[in-house]
C-alpha positions in Angstrom: 15.5 69.9 16.7 15.9 67.8 19.8 15.8 64.0 19.4 13.9 62.2 22.1 14.7 58.7 23.1 12.1 55.9 23.3 11.5 52.8 25.4 13.4 50.8 22.7 16.5 53.0 23.3 16.2 52.3 27.1 15.9 48.6 26.4 18.9 48.6 24.1 20.9 50.4 26.6 19.9 48.1 29.4 20.9 45.1 27.3 24.2 46.6 26.5 24.9 47.1 30.2 23.7 43.6 31.2 25.8 41.9 28.5 28.8 44.1 29.2 28.7 43.2 32.9 28.1 39.5 32.2 31.3 39.5 30.2 33.2 41.3 32.9 33.9 44.5 31.0 34.2 47.6 33.2 32.4 50.7 31.8 35.7 52.5 31.3 37.3 49.6 29.5 34.3 49.0 27.3 34.0 52.7 26.4 37.7 52.7 25.5 37.2 49.7 23.2 34.4 51.7 21.5 36.5 54.9 21.3 33.9 56.8 23.3 33.9 58.4 26.7 32.7 56.6 29.8 30.0 59.3 30.0 28.8 58.6 26.5 28.6 54.8 27.3 26.6 55.7 30.4 24.2 57.7 28.4 23.8 54.8 25.9 23.2 52.3 28.8 20.6 54.5 30.5 18.8 55.3 27.3 19.5 59.0 27.5 21.2 58.9 24.1 20.3 56.8 21.2 22.9 54.3 19.8 23.4 54.7 16.1 23.2 51.7 13.9 26.9 51.5 13.0 27.9 51.9 16.7 25.3 49.2 17.7 26.9 46.8 15.2 30.4 47.5 16.8 28.9 47.0 20.2 27.3 43.7 19.2 30.6 42.4 17.8 32.5 43.3 20.9 29.8 41.6 23.0 29.8 38.5 20.7 26.1 38.7 19.9 23.9 39.4 16.9 22.5 43.0 16.6 19.0 41.5 16.7 19.5 40.6 20.3 19.0 44.3 21.2 15.6 44.4 19.4 14.1 41.0 20.2 11.9 40.2 23.2 13.9 37.0 23.8 17.0 36.8 25.9 19.3 34.7 23.8 23.0 35.2 24.0 24.2 33.8 20.7 27.6 34.2 19.1 28.0 35.8 15.7 27.0 33.6 12.8 24.8 31.3 14.9 21.1 31.2 14.3 19.7 29.0 17.0 16.3 30.1 18.2 16.2 31.5 21.7 13.1 29.5 22.5 14.9 26.3 22.0 16.4 26.6 25.5 15.9 28.5 28.7 18.4 31.3 28.3 17.7 32.9 31.6 18.3 29.6 33.5 21.4 28.9 31.5 22.9 32.3 32.1 22.6 31.8 35.9 24.9 28.8 35.7 28.6 29.5 36.7 30.0 27.4 33.9 28.0 29.5 31.4 29.7 32.7 32.6 33.1 31.0 32.4 32.4 29.7 28.9 31.3 33.2 27.7 34.3 34.9 29.3 36.7 32.4 27.7 34.9 32.7 24.3 35.2 36.5 24.3 38.9 36.2 25.3 39.5 34.4 22.0 40.3 37.2 19.6 41.0 35.1 16.5 37.8 34.7 14.4 38.9 31.3 13.0 39.5 29.9 16.4 36.1 31.2 17.6 34.4 29.6 14.6 36.2 26.3 15.2 34.9 26.4 18.8 31.4 27.0 17.5 31.7 24.2 15.1 33.0 21.9 17.8 30.1 22.6 20.1 27.6 22.3 17.2 29.1 18.9 16.3 28.8 17.7 19.9 25.2 18.9 20.1 24.3 17.1 16.8 26.0 13.9 18.1 24.1 14.1 21.4 20.8 14.7 19.5 21.5 11.8 17.1 22.3 9.5 20.1 19.1 10.6 21.9 17.1 9.8 18.7 18.7 6.4 18.5 17.9 5.7 22.1 14.3 6.8 21.7 13.8 4.5 18.7 15.3 1.5 20.7 13.1 2.2 23.7 9.9 3.0 21.6 
C-alpha cells in the first residue's frame, strides 16, 4: 500500500527547510546530523516523503523549536521549553531583523543545555524587568 503525502506534509517540509536555512545549516550538514541522506532530507523538505513523529522530534530539537511549530498556523520561532504565544509579537517582522538572525545562530551554537536555559532565563528576566518598568511609567503618567 502506497502512502500518499498531504498538504500538511508539504507545510512541515517547507518549515523544516526555512528554519534550517535561517540557522545556516547546509542540506548536507543537516542531513548528516539527522543520520539520513541528503536525498531523504530533500524529500522531507519538498513534502514527497512524510516525516515520522520521532524524526520530527529530533529535527525540532536540532532546530531549537517546539514540534508544534510544524503544525501551527503561526510563525513563532521559540526555543525549547518556552511557551510564549506567537501572537504576542510580530514574528515575521522580527525574523527579518539582522540581529535576530545573529541571535538565533549564536543560540544554536550553544550546545550545552544548561547554558541555553541560563540564556533563556536571562532574556526572560530582562523582559519582565522592562514590562514592570513600563507598567510603573504608565501608572505615573496615568
